[in-house]
Gaussian input, Z-matrix of N, CA and C with variables (Angstrom, degrees):
# hf/3-21g

backbone

0 1
 N
 C     1     B1
 C     2     B2     1     A1
 N     3     B3     2     A2     1     D1
 C     4     B4     3     A3     2     D2
 C     5     B5     4     A4     3     D3
 N     6     B6     5     A5     4     D4
 C     7     B7     6     A6     5     D5
 C     8     B8     7     A7     6     D6
 N     9     B9     8     A8     7     D7
 C    10    B10     9     A9     8     D8
 C    11    B11    10    A10     9     D9
 N    12    B12    11    A11    10    D10
 C    13    B13    12    A12    11    D11
 C    14    B14    13    A13    12    D12
 N    15    B15    14    A14    13    D13
 C    16    B16    15    A15    14    D14
 C    17    B17    16    A16    15    D15
 N    18    B18    17    A17    16    D16
 C    19    B19    18    A18    17    D17
 C    20    B20    19    A19    18    D18
 N    21    B21    20    A20    19    D19
 C    22    B22    21    A21    20    D20
 C    23    B23    22    A22    21    D21
 N    24    B24    23    A23    22    D22
 C    25    B25    24    A24    23    D23
 C    26    B26    25    A25    24    D24
 N    27    B27    26    A26    25    D25
 C    28    B28    27    A27    26    D26
 C    29    B29    28    A28    27    D27
 N    30    B30    29    A29    28    D28
 C    31    B31    30    A30    29    D29
 C    32    B32    31    A31    30    D30
 N    33    B33    32    A32    31    D31
 C    34    B34    33    A33    32    D32
 C    35    B35    34    A34    33    D33
 N    36    B36    35    A35    34    D34
 C    37    B37    36    A36    35    D35
 C    38    B38    37    A37    36    D36
 N    39    B39    38    A38    37    D37
 C    40    B40    39    A39    38    D38
 C    41    B41    40    A40    39    D39
 N    42    B42    41    A41    40    D40
 C    43    B43    42    A42    41    D41
 C    44    B44    43    A43    42    D42
 N    45    B45    44    A44    43    D43
 C    46    B46    45    A45    44    D44
 C    47    B47    46    A46    45    D45
 N    48    B48    47    A47    46    D46
 C    49    B49    48    A48    47    D47
 C    50    B50    49    A49    48    D48
 N    51    B51    50    A50    49    D49
 C    52    B52    51    A51    50    D50
 C    53    B53    52    A52    51    D51
 N    54    B54    53    A53    52    D52
 C    55    B55    54    A54    53    D53
 C    56    B56    55    A55    54    D54
 N    57    B57    56    A56    55    D55
 C    58    B58    57    A57    56    D56
 C    59    B59    58    A58    57    D57
 N    60    B60    59    A59    58    D58
 C    61    B61    60    A60    59    D59
 C    62    B62    61    A61    60    D60
 N    63    B63    62    A62    61    D61
 C    64    B64    63    A63    62    D62
 C    65    B65    64    A64    63    D63
 N    66    B66    65    A65    64    D64
 C    67    B67    66    A66    65    D65
 C    68    B68    67    A67    66    D66
 N    69    B69    68    A68    67    D67
 C    70    B70    69    A69    68    D68
 C    71    B71    70    A70    69    D69
 N    72    B72    71    A71    70    D70
 C    73    B73    72    A72    71    D71
 C    74    B74    73    A73    72    D72
 N    75    B75    74    A74    73    D73
 C    76    B76    75    A75    74    D74
 C    77    B77    76    A76    75    D75
 N    78    B78    77    A77    76    D76
 C    79    B79    78    A78    77    D77
 C    80    B80    79    A79    78    D78
 N    81    B81    80    A80    79    D79
 C    82    B82    81    A81    80    D80
 C    83    B83    82    A82    81    D81
 N    84    B84    83    A83    82    D82
 C    85    B85    84    A84    83    D83
 C    86    B86    85    A85    84    D84
 N    87    B87    86    A86    85    D85
 C    88    B88    87    A87    86    D86
 C    89    B89    88    A88    87    D87
 N    90    B90    89    A89    88    D88
 C    91    B91    90    A90    89    D89
 C    92    B92    91    A91    90    D90
 N    93    B93    92    A92    91    D91
 C    94    B94    93    A93    92    D92
 C    95    B95    94    A94    93    D93
 N    96    B96    95    A95    94    D94
 C    97    B97    96    A96    95    D95
 C    98    B98    97    A97    96    D96
 N    99    B99    98    A98    97    D97
 C   100   B100    99    A99    98    D98
 C   101   B101   100   A100    99    D99
 N   102   B102   101   A101   100   D100
 C   103   B103   102   A102   101   D101
 C   104   B104   103   A103   102   D102
 N   105   B105   104   A104   103   D103
 C   106   B106   105   A105   104   D104
 C   107   B107   106   A106   105   D105
 N   108   B108   107   A107   106   D106
 C   109   B109   108   A108   107   D107
 C   110   B110   109   A109   108   D108
 N   111   B111   110   A110   109   D109
 C   112   B112   111   A111   110   D110
 C   113   B113   112   A112   111   D111
 N   114   B114   113   A113   112   D112
 C   115   B115   114   A114   113   D113
 C   116   B116   115   A115   114   D114
 N   117   B117   116   A116   115   D115
 C   118   B118   117   A117   116   D116
 C   119   B119   118   A118   117   D117
 N   120   B120   119   A119   118   D118
 C   121   B121   120   A120   119   D119
 C   122   B122   121   A121   120   D120
 N   123   B123   122   A122   121   D121
 C   124   B124   123   A123   122   D122
 C   125   B125   124   A124   123   D123
 N   126   B126   125   A125   124   D124
 C   127   B127   126   A126   125   D125
 C   128   B128   127   A127   126   D126
 N   129   B129   128   A128   127   D127
 C   130   B130   129   A129   128   D128
 C   131   B131   130   A130   129   D129
 N   132   B132   131   A131   130   D130
 C   133   B133   132   A132   131   D131
 C   134   B134   133   A133   132   D132
 N   135   B135   134   A134   133   D133
 C   136   B136   135   A135   134   D134
 C   137   B137   136   A136   135   D135
 N   138   B138   137   A137   136   D136
 C   139   B139   138   A138   137   D137
 C   140   B140   139   A139   138   D138
 N   141   B141   140   A140   139   D139
 C   142   B142   141   A141   140   D140
 C   143   B143   142   A142   141   D141
 N   144   B144   143   A143   142   D142
 C   145   B145   144   A144   143   D143
 C   146   B146   145   A145   144   D144
 N   147   B147   146   A146   145   D145
 C   148   B148   147   A147   146   D146
 C   149   B149   148   A148   147   D147
 N   150   B150   149   A149   148   D148
 C   151   B151   150   A150   149   D149
 C   152   B152   151   A151   150   D150
 N   153   B153   152   A152   151   D151
 C   154   B154   153   A153   152   D152
 C   155   B155   154   A154   153   D153
 N   156   B156   155   A155   154   D154
 C   157   B157   156   A156   155   D155
 C   158   B158   157   A157   156   D156
 N   159   B159   158   A158   157   D157
 C   160   B160   159   A159   158   D158
 C   161   B161   160   A160   159   D159
 N   162   B162   161   A161   160   D160
 C   163   B163   162   A162   161   D161
 C   164   B164   163   A163   162   D162
 N   165   B165   164   A164   163   D163
 C   166   B166   165   A165   164   D164
 C   167   B167   166   A166   165   D165
 N   168   B168   167   A167   166   D166
 C   169   B169   168   A168   167   D167
 C   170   B170   169   A169   168   D168
 N   171   B171   170   A170   169   D169
 C   172   B172   171   A171   170   D170
 C   173   B173   172   A172   171   D171
 N   174   B174   173   A173   172   D172
 C   175   B175   174   A174   173   D173
 C   176   B176   175   A175   174   D174
 N   177   B177   176   A176   175   D175
 C   178   B178   177   A177   176   D176
 C   179   B179   178   A178   177   D177
 N   180   B180   179   A179   178   D178
 C   181   B181   180   A180   179   D179
 C   182   B182   181   A181   180   D180
 N   183   B183   182   A182   181   D181
 C   184   B184   183   A183   182   D182
 C   185   B185   184   A184   183   D183
 N   186   B186   185   A185   184   D184
 C   187   B187   186   A186   185   D185
 C   188   B188   187   A187   186   D186
 N   189   B189   188   A188   187   D187
 C   190   B190   189   A189   188   D188
 C   191   B191   190   A190   189   D189
 N   192   B192   191   A191   190   D190
 C   193   B193   192   A192   191   D191
 C   194   B194   193   A193   192   D192
 N   195   B195   194   A194   193   D193
 C   196   B196   195   A195   194   D194
 C   197   B197   196   A196   195   D195
 N   198   B198   197   A197   196   D196
 C   199   B199   198   A198   197   D197
 C   200   B200   199   A199   198   D198
 N   201   B201   200   A200   199   D199
 C   202   B202   201   A201   200   D200
 C   203   B203   202   A202   201   D201
 N   204   B204   203   A203   202   D202
 C   205   B205   204   A204   203   D203
 C   206   B206   205   A205   204   D204
 N   207   B207   206   A206   205   D205
 C   208   B208   207   A207   206   D206
 C   209   B209   208   A208   207   D207
 N   210   B210   209   A209   208   D208
 C   211   B211   210   A210   209   D209
 C   212   B212   211   A211   210   D210
 N   213   B213   212   A212   211   D211
 C   214   B214   213   A213   212   D212
 C   215   B215   214   A214   213   D213
 N   216   B216   215   A215   214   D214
 C   217   B217   216   A216   215   D215
 C   218   B218   217   A217   216   D216
 N   219   B219   218   A218   217   D217
 C   220   B220   219   A219   218   D218
 C   221   B221   220   A220   219   D219
 N   222   B222   221   A221   220   D220
 C   223   B223   222   A222   221   D221
 C   224   B224   223   A223   222   D222
 N   225   B225   224   A224   223   D223
 C   226   B226   225   A225   224   D224
 C   227   B227   226   A226   225   D225
 N   228   B228   227   A227   226   D226
 C   229   B229   228   A228   227   D227
 C   230   B230   229   A229   228   D228
 N   231   B231   230   A230   229   D229
 C   232   B232   231   A231   230   D230
 C   233   B233   232   A232   231   D231

   B1=1.5044
   B2=1.4727
   B3=1.3680
   B4=1.4058
   B5=1.4882
   B6=1.3253
   B7=1.4445
   B8=1.5832
   B9=1.2960
   B10=1.5372
   B11=1.4664
   B12=1.2726
   B13=1.3444
   B14=1.5410
   B15=1.1988
   B16=1.3191
   B17=1.5126
   B18=1.3189
   B19=1.5079
   B20=1.5603
   B21=1.2472
   B22=1.5180
   B23=1.5951
   B24=1.3627
   B25=1.4987
   B26=1.5289
   B27=1.3326
   B28=1.3453
   B29=1.6060
   B30=1.2419
   B31=1.5790
   B32=1.5050
   B33=1.2841
   B34=1.5002
   B35=1.5432
   B36=1.2917
   B37=1.3980
   B38=1.5605
   B39=1.3475
   B40=1.3735
   B41=1.5155
   B42=1.3911
   B43=1.5222
   B44=1.4444
   B45=1.3743
   B46=1.4395
   B47=1.4008
   B48=1.4191
   B49=1.3473
   B50=1.5808
   B51=1.3840
   B52=1.4486
   B53=1.4714
   B54=1.3794
   B55=1.3930
   B56=1.5869
   B57=1.4404
   B58=1.3190
   B59=1.4791
   B60=1.3685
   B61=1.5074
   B62=1.3741
   B63=1.2680
   B64=1.5899
   B65=1.5565
   B66=1.3211
   B67=1.4279
   B68=1.4739
   B69=1.3334
   B70=1.4403
   B71=1.5427
   B72=1.3914
   B73=1.3448
   B74=1.5330
   B75=1.2529
   B76=1.4715
   B77=1.5379
   B78=1.3098
   B79=1.4857
   B80=1.5619
   B81=1.2272
   B82=1.3979
   B83=1.5298
   B84=1.3028
   B85=1.5093
   B86=1.5841
   B87=1.2719
   B88=1.4634
   B89=1.5884
   B90=1.3788
   B91=1.6020
   B92=1.4354
   B93=1.3537
   B94=1.5257
   B95=1.4929
   B96=1.2682
   B97=1.4688
   B98=1.5199
   B99=1.2156
   B100=1.4773
   B101=1.5643
   B102=1.4108
   B103=1.3548
   B104=1.5007
   B105=1.3414
   B106=1.5225
   B107=1.5168
   B108=1.3262
   B109=1.4410
   B110=1.5542
   B111=1.4063
   B112=1.3154
   B113=1.6432
   B114=1.2168
   B115=1.5318
   B116=1.4501
   B117=1.3573
   B118=1.3924
   B119=1.5750
   B120=1.2439
   B121=1.4446
   B122=1.4408
   B123=1.3278
   B124=1.6105
   B125=1.5392
   B126=1.3357
   B127=1.4489
   B128=1.5606
   B129=1.4285
   B130=1.4616
   B131=1.4835
   B132=1.3684
   B133=1.4611
   B134=1.4571
   B135=1.2338
   B136=1.5800
   B137=1.5011
   B138=1.3303
   B139=1.4214
   B140=1.4889
   B141=1.3055
   B142=1.5635
   B143=1.5219
   B144=1.3409
   B145=1.4382
   B146=1.5681
   B147=1.3907
   B148=1.4860
   B149=1.4483
   B150=1.4398
   B151=1.4475
   B152=1.4461
   B153=1.4144
   B154=1.3317
   B155=1.6154
   B156=1.2464
   B157=1.4596
   B158=1.5295
   B159=1.2613
   B160=1.4746
   B161=1.6200
   B162=1.3333
   B163=1.4332
   B164=1.5174
   B165=1.3338
   B166=1.3990
   B167=1.5094
   B168=1.3421
   B169=1.4709
   B170=1.4411
   B171=1.3962
   B172=1.4826
   B173=1.5654
   B174=1.3377
   B175=1.4938
   B176=1.5727
   B177=1.3041
   B178=1.3646
   B179=1.6229
   B180=1.1646
   B181=1.5295
   B182=1.4501
   B183=1.4790
   B184=1.3196
   B185=1.6505
   B186=1.3488
   B187=1.5126
   B188=1.4709
   B189=1.3915
   B190=1.4394
   B191=1.6195
   B192=1.2859
   B193=1.4972
   B194=1.5837
   B195=1.2638
   B196=1.4070
   B197=1.5115
   B198=1.4025
   B199=1.3376
   B200=1.5173
   B201=1.3837
   B202=1.4579
   B203=1.5197
   B204=1.3427
   B205=1.4990
   B206=1.4446
   B207=1.2347
   B208=1.5898
   B209=1.4375
   B210=1.3991
   B211=1.3385
   B212=1.5546
   B213=1.2566
   B214=1.5447
   B215=1.4642
   B216=1.2767
   B217=1.4871
   B218=1.5717
   B219=1.2134
   B220=1.5390
   B221=1.5022
   B222=1.4139
   B223=1.3329
   B224=1.5823
   B225=1.3041
   B226=1.4427
   B227=1.5070
   B228=1.3398
   B229=1.4369
   B230=1.5068
   B231=1.3285
   B232=1.3574
   B233=1.5914
   A1=108.77
   A2=116.02
   A3=119.40
   A4=119.09
   A5=111.75
   A6=124.16
   A7=111.80
   A8=114.06
   A9=115.80
   A10=116.81
   A11=129.22
   A12=131.23
   A13=113.91
   A14=119.89
   A15=127.97
   A16=115.18
   A17=116.93
   A18=120.32
   A19=105.78
   A20=113.45
   A21=119.23
   A22=104.98
   A23=112.62
   A24=119.64
   A25=105.77
   A26=118.74
   A27=125.38
   A28=111.21
   A29=119.66
   A30=120.64
   A31=101.84
   A32=114.35
   A33=119.16
   A34=113.01
   A35=119.41
   A36=119.85
   A37=111.09
   A38=119.33
   A39=120.48
   A40=117.22
   A41=109.00
   A42=120.71
   A43=109.20
   A44=116.49
   A45=120.96
   A46=111.88
   A47=123.00
   A48=121.58
   A49=113.24
   A50=118.23
   A51=119.53
   A52=114.13
   A53=116.58
   A54=120.57
   A55=111.69
   A56=116.90
   A57=122.61
   A58=112.13
   A59=117.46
   A60=119.95
   A61=103.61
   A62=123.82
   A63=125.97
   A64=109.99
   A65=117.87
   A66=120.41
   A67=114.52
   A68=121.73
   A69=122.48
   A70=110.74
   A71=117.44
   A72=125.41
   A73=110.53
   A74=119.31
   A75=122.43
   A76=113.46
   A77=118.47
   A78=121.98
   A79=109.43
   A80=121.82
   A81=120.07
   A82=112.02
   A83=116.92
   A84=122.34
   A85=109.15
   A86=115.81
   A87=123.34
   A88=107.44
   A89=109.96
   A90=109.83
   A91=118.46
   A92=117.94
   A93=122.44
   A94=111.03
   A95=116.58
   A96=124.74
   A97=112.48
   A98=111.87
   A99=116.37
   A100=112.74
   A101=114.54
   A102=120.10
   A103=117.82
   A104=115.53
   A105=124.14
   A106=102.64
   A107=119.94
   A108=122.13
   A109=106.35
   A110=120.90
   A111=127.24
   A112=106.95
   A113=117.77
   A114=125.76
   A115=108.73
   A116=118.39
   A117=120.61
   A118=113.87
   A119=114.60
   A120=113.46
   A121=119.94
   A122=113.19
   A123=117.99
   A124=110.09
   A125=116.97
   A126=119.25
   A127=116.87
   A128=112.34
   A129=120.04
   A130=105.65
   A131=115.90
   A132=121.11
   A133=113.38
   A134=123.31
   A135=122.84
   A136=109.98
   A137=119.96
   A138=122.57
   A139=105.83
   A140=115.94
   A141=121.59
   A142=108.64
   A143=124.69
   A144=127.24
   A145=106.46
   A146=115.76
   A147=118.86
   A148=115.47
   A149=118.40
   A150=119.40
   A151=107.66
   A152=112.11
   A153=120.29
   A154=108.19
   A155=117.60
   A156=123.79
   A157=113.45
   A158=113.32
   A159=118.72
   A160=107.42
   A161=115.34
   A162=118.51
   A163=110.04
   A164=114.41
   A165=115.34
   A166=122.61
   A167=111.01
   A168=125.99
   A169=108.98
   A170=115.26
   A171=119.61
   A172=105.04
   A173=113.27
   A174=124.14
   A175=107.94
   A176=116.00
   A177=119.65
   A178=112.66
   A179=113.01
   A180=118.05
   A181=107.78
   A182=119.52
   A183=125.93
   A184=107.61
   A185=113.16
   A186=111.67
   A187=117.55
   A188=116.65
   A189=118.73
   A190=102.78
   A191=114.20
   A192=116.69
   A193=113.57
   A194=119.10
   A195=128.00
   A196=119.53
   A197=111.80
   A198=123.36
   A199=109.94
   A200=116.32
   A201=124.51
   A202=110.65
   A203=113.10
   A204=115.55
   A205=111.66
   A206=117.49
   A207=120.51
   A208=107.96
   A209=124.46
   A210=123.62
   A211=117.04
   A212=106.95
   A213=120.41
   A214=111.60
   A215=115.94
   A216=117.71
   A217=108.14
   A218=121.07
   A219=125.03
   A220=108.11
   A221=114.78
   A222=119.04
   A223=113.60
   A224=119.89
   A225=124.02
   A226=109.35
   A227=116.53
   A228=120.92
   A229=111.21
   A230=119.87
   A231=128.63
   A232=107.55
   D1=146.81
   D2=178.03
   D3=-95.00
   D4=-2.08
   D5=-179.19
   D6=-114.33
   D7=144.23
   D8=172.96
   D9=-55.90
   D10=150.19
   D11=179.16
   D12=-71.58
   D13=-19.07
   D14=175.36
   D15=-112.71
   D16=145.13
   D17=177.37
   D18=-108.25
   D19=115.29
   D20=-172.95
   D21=-66.84
   D22=137.63
   D23=173.89
   D24=-82.90
   D25=138.46
   D26=179.86
   D27=-134.69
   D28=153.93
   D29=169.91
   D30=-92.08
   D31=110.39
   D32=177.70
   D33=-99.12
   D34=17.77
   D35=-174.38
   D36=-73.42
   D37=-17.47
   D38=179.83
   D39=-110.56
   D40=12.48
   D41=-175.48
   D42=-68.67
   D43=139.48
   D44=166.92
   D45=-83.87
   D46=171.58
   D47=-172.32
   D48=-64.30
   D49=-29.99
   D50=174.03
   D51=-69.34
   D52=-36.07
   D53=178.12
   D54=-70.42
   D55=-26.55
   D56=174.34
   D57=-72.13
   D58=-35.11
   D59=179.50
   D60=-69.41
   D61=-48.69
   D62=179.69
   D63=-52.83
   D64=-51.36
   D65=171.80
   D66=-54.32
   D67=-46.80
   D68=-179.72
   D69=-57.64
   D70=-39.21
   D71=-178.65
   D72=-68.42
   D73=-41.75
   D74=172.83
   D75=-62.68
   D76=-42.47
   D77=176.30
   D78=-71.25
   D79=-34.36
   D80=-179.81
   D81=-69.98
   D82=-43.64
   D83=179.00
   D84=-64.40
   D85=-38.31
   D86=179.47
   D87=-59.90
   D88=-60.93
   D89=178.44
   D90=-66.33
   D91=-20.20
   D92=171.77
   D93=-66.27
   D94=-40.49
   D95=178.99
   D96=-70.14
   D97=-43.70
   D98=179.04
   D99=-68.34
   D100=-40.57
   D101=171.14
   D102=-52.76
   D103=-39.92
   D104=-177.97
   D105=-68.29
   D106=-42.02
   D107=-172.25
   D108=-66.27
   D109=-46.22
   D110=-171.34
   D111=-71.64
   D112=-31.14
   D113=173.24
   D114=-63.45
   D115=-47.42
   D116=178.08
   D117=-63.43
   D118=-44.59
   D119=174.20
   D120=-62.38
   D121=-32.74
   D122=175.04
   D123=-74.07
   D124=-39.32
   D125=178.17
   D126=-64.37
   D127=-28.82
   D128=-177.97
   D129=-131.05
   D130=81.89
   D131=177.25
   D132=-70.50
   D133=-17.20
   D134=-177.50
   D135=-93.37
   D136=-3.83
   D137=-175.19
   D138=-93.15
   D139=128.81
   D140=174.91
   D141=-84.47
   D142=99.81
   D143=178.66
   D144=-81.88
   D145=82.50
   D146=-179.66
   D147=-72.07
   D148=-32.94
   D149=-179.13
   D150=-128.96
   D151=148.94
   D152=172.19
   D153=-130.79
   D154=115.11
   D155=-174.77
   D156=-84.76
   D157=116.48
   D158=-177.44
   D159=-133.64
   D160=159.72
   D161=177.15
   D162=-77.78
   D163=149.55
   D164=177.73
   D165=-64.76
   D166=-19.08
   D167=172.07
   D168=-149.94
   D169=160.92
   D170=-171.13
   D171=-61.12
   D172=145.75
   D173=172.27
   D174=-75.16
   D175=148.72
   D176=175.18
   D177=-53.69
   D178=133.55
   D179=-175.81
   D180=-80.37
   D181=135.84
   D182=-174.87
   D183=-147.37
   D184=137.24
   D185=178.18
   D186=-53.45
   D187=-33.25
   D188=-176.72
   D189=-107.41
   D190=114.64
   D191=-178.08
   D192=-55.52
   D193=126.98
   D194=-178.79
   D195=57.64
   D196=32.86
   D197=175.55
   D198=-100.46
   D199=68.74
   D200=-173.79
   D201=-108.98
   D202=147.25
   D203=171.94
   D204=-87.47
   D205=179.28
   D206=-173.29
   D207=-66.02
   D208=-39.69
   D209=179.97
   D210=-57.23
   D211=-40.78
   D212=-179.51
   D213=-71.42
   D214=-36.25
   D215=-179.68
   D216=-79.16
   D217=-35.68
   D218=168.69
   D219=-49.54
   D220=-58.49
   D221=-174.85
   D222=-59.90
   D223=-35.64
   D224=179.35
   D225=-65.69
   D226=-40.59
   D227=-177.14
   D228=-69.82
   D229=-32.55
   D230=-178.01
   D231=-70.27

């Protein structure tokens, strides 16, 4: 999965409009990833999904998925 398995709780009461947009994107990607997992479990009920591989923290957001340069990839692995 490209999203972390936990959605961090935040106090958004003081967020500006751009911070709210960024938070919306975080929440959207989280629920999109979880929806994909739930759909897979529903489509294949006889499969035991024992492991779900997720990053320990959110990956750097990019307009083109997985279009990272070497420096960014090295930072993600670190």
